[in-house]
N, C-alpha and C positions, 0 to 999 in steps of 0.2 A: 250352909245352905244346901239342901239335898240336890242331887243331880236330877237333871230334866229328865222324865221317864222316857221321852222319846229318844234321847240320847243314850241313855243306859241300855235300852232293849235293842242291842246291835243285832242286826239282820244283813246278812250277806246273800244277795239274790243270785240266781244261776248265772255263771259267767263262762266265758270260754276259756278252757285250759290250753295255753299255748305250748307248741312242741318246743322242747329244750334247744334244738338245732333246727336250721332250714331244712325243709323236707326235700328228699330226693326229688329230680327234676319232674317226673312223670306223675309222681304222687302229688306233688305241689300244683302240676297243671290241673289234676282231677280236684282237688280240694278247692282251688281258685274258681273253678266252674259251679262247685256245688255251693260253697259257702267261703268267700275270700277270707273273712276275718280268722278262720280255723287253721289258715296256712302261715300266719304271722308267728315267727318264732319269738320266745321269750326276750330276746334282746331289743325287740321293738317297743316294749313295755319298760325297760330298764336304762337303755342307752339313748343318747340324744338322735342318733340316727343310725341306720344299718344301710350299708352298700354292697350290693352283690352284683356279680357279672355272671351272664349266661350266654354262650354263643356270641360275645361279642356286644351284647345288649346289656346296659347298665340299669340296675334298679334301685332306687333311693328311696329308703322309707324315713320320714323325719316326723319327729315328735318333741323336738326342741323349741320352745316358743320363739326365741330369738330368730332362729332360722326359719321359722314359719312367717314371721314378720317380713322377713327379706322376699320370700316366695310369694306371699299374698298380698303384700303392700308396697314394699319399697321397690321391688323388682317385677311386678307382675307382668310387665311386657315381654320378659325373659322366660316366662313360664305359662305359656297358653295352654288351654285345654287340648288333650291329646286325642289322638284317633280312636282309641278304644272306647273312651267316653261318648265320641261321637257315633259311633257304630251302635251303641245301645240306646241313645237318647233321641237321636236325629229322626229315626222313622217316625216317632210319636210327635215330636216337638219342632221339627223342621227348623226353621231360622229364627226361633222365638227367643225371648229373653235368656232363657237358661243355656242355649246351646250357641248363639250367635258370638261373634268375636270382634275386637277392634272398633271402628268408627260405626259398624252396623249395630253393635250392641249398646254403644253409648247413646245413640239417639233413641233406640227403644227404652233404655232406662229412664233417659230424661223424660219421655212421653208418659211413662206409667208412674213415674215418683209422686205426682200430685195425689193420685188416688190414694196413697198410703200415708199421707201426712197425718199427724195425731189428730187435727181438728177434723179430719174427714172420717176417722175411723172410731173415733171415742163415741159418737153417736149410735155406733152399730152394735154396742154392748147389749142392748135390749133384744135384739134379735139372737143374739147368742145364747142370752139367758132363756128365751122363749123357746129355742130348739132343744136346750137341756131339759126344760119343764115339760116339754112334750115327750120326750123319752121317759121321763119319770113316770108320766101319765100311762104309757103304754106297759110299763114295767108293773105298774100296781094293777093293771087289768090281768096280767100274768099270775101274779099272786106271789105271796111270800114263799121262798123255796124255789122259785123258778131258776132254771138254769139258762143263763145267758152267754153267748159269745160276745165279750166286751169288745173285742176288736171290730167287729162286725158292728156292734151298736155305736161304737165312737165313729166310725165312718159314715154311717147314717147321719149322726149329728152334725158332724163338720161339713159334710156334703150339702146338707139343708142350710148351713150358714153361708157357705160359699154362695149358693144359688140366690140366697134372699138379699145378701149384702152387696155383693159385687155384681150380680147379674140381673137384678131387680125381679127376682122370682125364677128366672131361668125357664121361662115357658118353652116347651119343645124338648126339654131336656128331662128324662126320666130320672130321678136321683137313684133309685135301686138299681136299675138297668145300667147306668153310667159308672157306679161304684164298682158292679160287678165286672164290667169291662175293663175298668183300670186294673182290678186286681189280676184279670186273665192276662193282661199284657204285662205286669210287672213279673208274674210267675213264669212267663215263657220268654217272650222277646226282651224282658228286662234282665235276663241272666246272660252271663257271659258263655259262649259256646265254642266248641272247637273251630267252627269257621271264624270266629274273631281272632284265635291265636295264630291260625293260618292265614289270615288276611284275605279270605276268599270274598267274592262279591258280595254286596249287601243283600242281593236276592236269595242267597243261601240262608241267611238267618230267618227270611220270611219262610222259605221252604221247609226248615227245621221246626217252626213254630206256627203251623196254620190257625191254632185257637188264638193265639195272639194277635195274627195279622187279621183275623175277622173281627176281633174286638176293636182294633184300631180303626178299621173301615167304619164299624159301626159308630165310634165315637166320634169321628172326623165328620160323619154325614149329619149327626145330631148338631153339632156346633155350626156346619155350614148352614143348616137350615134355619138356626136360630139368627145367623148374621145376615142372611138375605132378608128376613122378615124385619130386623133392627134396622136396616139400611132404608126401608121404607116407612119407618114409623118415626113419630116425634121423639127427640131426645128426653132421656129420663134422667141424666146426670149421674149415671152409674159408671162403672170401669168399662164398659162396652163403649159408651159414648165417649169416654175420655180418649180410648185408643182409637176409636173410628175418627176423631177430630186430631189426633196427634199428627205433628209435621217435622220432618227433619230441618232443623234451622239452616243447615248448610246446603241442601238440595231442594227443599221445598217438597220432598217426597213425603207421601201418606201411605199409610199402610194397606196394602192388597188385602182382599178377602182372604187369601191364603196365610198371609203373614199375621193377620188378626186372629185367625183361627189357631195359628201354632201358639201366639201368646195366650190365648183363652183357654186352650188346652193345658197349657203351661201352669196357669193360676188356678185352674179346676183341680188338675191332677196334684201336683206339689203342694197348692195351697190346703187341699183337705187332708192329704196323706200324712204331712210331718205333723199337724195338730192331732189328728187321730190317733197316731202311734204314740205321741207324747201323752196323751190322755189314757189310752190303754196301759202302758208301762206305769203311769202314775197310780192309776186304780189297782192294778196289781201290787206295787209296793205298799200303798197304803192298806190293802187288805190283808197283806203279811204283817204290818206292824200297826196294829189297832191304836197304840198310844199316839202315833203320828195322825192318824185319821181323827181321833178325838181332838187334837190340837186344832185341825182344819175347822171341825164343827163349832168348838169353842171361839175360833177367831171369826168365824162368820157370824156367829150370834152376837159377838161383842161389836164388830163393826157395822154389820147390817141391821141386826135386831131380829127377833122372833118373827117368822111370818111375813117380813117385807121382802120385796124383789130386790136381788142383786143386780144393780145396773150402774150406778154412779160410785160404786165402793171398790171397784176392782183395784185400783192402784194402792189402797190401803190393806189389802189381803196379802200382807207380807209373808207369812209363812207358807199360805197356800202358794203362792209364787215360788217360793224356795223348793216345794216339793216338785213342781213342774222342772224347774231347773236341774234338781238332783235326778229325775228320771232322764232328763235329756243328757245328762252327763253319763249316767250308768249304760243307757240304751239311745245312743244319738240316733235320730232319724237318717240322718246321712253319715254313715260311719267310716266312710273313705272318700276323699277326693283325690283326683289325679291330674297331673300336669306333665308335659313334655318340655324340657329344657331346650329352648331355641337357640341358644349361643352359651359359649363358655362363660361362666359367671362364678364369682366367689360368695359362697354362702356360709357365714360364719368362718370356722376354720377349715371348711372343705372347698376345693376347687370342683366344680360340677360341670361336666363337659356337654356339649351340645348333643341332644339325642338321647339323654338320659330320661328315663321313666322316672317321674317323682310321685310318690304314693304318700299323700297326707293321711296318716292312719288315726282318724279322729277317735274311733273306739279306743285304740291304745293310748292315745294322749289323755284322754279322759281318766285312764286307769293307770297312769305312768308313776311308777315307784318314787321318782324323784320331785314330783310335781304335787302329788296329793297324799294326805294322811289317810291310812287306812282305806286305800283306793277302791277295794271292791264291796265296801260296805255301804249301805243306804244311810245316809245321814243329811238331811235337807239343811241342817244348821251350818254346814261348810258355806252356804250362800248367804250368810248374814253379811251385813254391811261391812262389818270390821273384816271378817275373812276375804271378801271379795275384793275389798280395796288394796289387799296386799298381793293379789294373784295377777300375774302376767296377763295381759288382754289376750294374747294368742294360746294361752294355756286351755282355753275352754272354747270351742267352736262350734256348738250345735246349729248355727246358721251360716257358717262359713266365716270369712274375715276379709278384710280389704275392700277394695271398690266394688267387688262382686259378691259382698255379703247379701244374704237374702233381703229382698226389697220388702218383704212382707212380714219380718220378724215381730214388728209392734203388733201387727194385726193378729199374728199367730199367738203371742204371748197372752195378749189380752183375751182372746177367745179361750185358751186353754185354762186361765185362771178363772174366768167367769163360768165356764161349763163345770169344771172340777168342783168349785165350790158349790155350785147349785145340786150337783149329783151327791156329792159326800153328805150335804145337809139333808138330802132326801132319802137316802137308802145306804145300805152297807153292802158290800160285795166281798164274798169270801172265795179266795182262789181255790181251784180244784186239787186237791192234793195228789191225784192221781195223773194229772196231766204234766207231762215234761215240758218245761220251759227251755226252748232253744232258740236263742236270736238267729235269724238268717238274713242275709243280705240279698235283696231283689231289688237293686237301685237303692231302697231304703232298708232299713233294719225293722223286719217284722217278726213276731213271735210264730213260729212254725205251728201250723194247726190251729192258729187263733189263740184267744184267751178265754176259755171257759171258767165261769164264776158263777157262785150261787147267790142269789138275791135275796137280802133281808131288810125288810121294810119297817 
């Protein structure tokens, strides 16, 4: 039997070349501020963990699935989110679901969970496909050979989906402006600064990033106006109504306007960003491997049929889903998670002491030499049912893991598959050979300078 052409066409997309040894202190600090994943030494990709000590502060990088299970699931109480994470995210997301801890997080999670049950998100597939079809319509107007920034195009699609499905159209929120302001925030206040390393007051972060602060003020004002209007209107049954009606079962507390805003900004920002990035990287990879793109088109033709709308077919688009999964392995939207060890605890064969910074190096985990065959190559078939069954649950963490796993992962995967299938069926996108692909971390992992591609209809 001949080899599958998509598997025989081995493609290794651009990746980070790790330093052979830990960087000297000041160079490491500079690299961490510019692009943290470029500071990780090769050992992070090859060993189960790397423990370093600097000026009495311990730093632990973990890429062993069994140890990650302990940290993220079995002993999650001993590994709360750290102060660095809070400095970067709390100015934007306040006390919302992503940043809250303990009981305050638990009641918000329970409140939001019904909005993401399968029976509630499955009917949203139509809106997801419609947003992708609308983008194809815009592309056709630009004509064959048009040059597109696919990163920007995917942001527009996923923002439209969030507004339509979660916020009933999101009147008062201008999608283009809001998406631009989120980018402004991520590129400025979303970066680690010298003020963070020195633990200077939070206002110093704002002083160093006026563009990001102005973007944040505008975003919050947009959402505040929407909340005030929705408080006066009849219920629509969307996520806004669900959160407004949510009540802490222990205290009877309901969300204030401020907490409601924090959570809506979390869903708007994180909800569109992760899916937009997964689609951006997926289209780049398919553009680089035409054989894989042909398999997606063939699958859509077989499962959906020529000319029919992709809506109730998403679950059956198996290979299309594997492309998304592989893109999120190679370029995880959240390439690093961090925790602070709150007590002395045993993790595998390592005694981790209180006060240790713990870095869950997701980007390195997904390319770890001991966990993946040919880890830097693009191969969607590694997510076939047979291979996935043999894989440790904590070897693949595009949405995190444990009780704090992303609440919207089902929504995000359905959207990514529906949109990718629609776009690949309707157009071919060819990567720009002159554009350097460099993954950079700005809270999420983004392609530096966007993703220019050429449209072929």
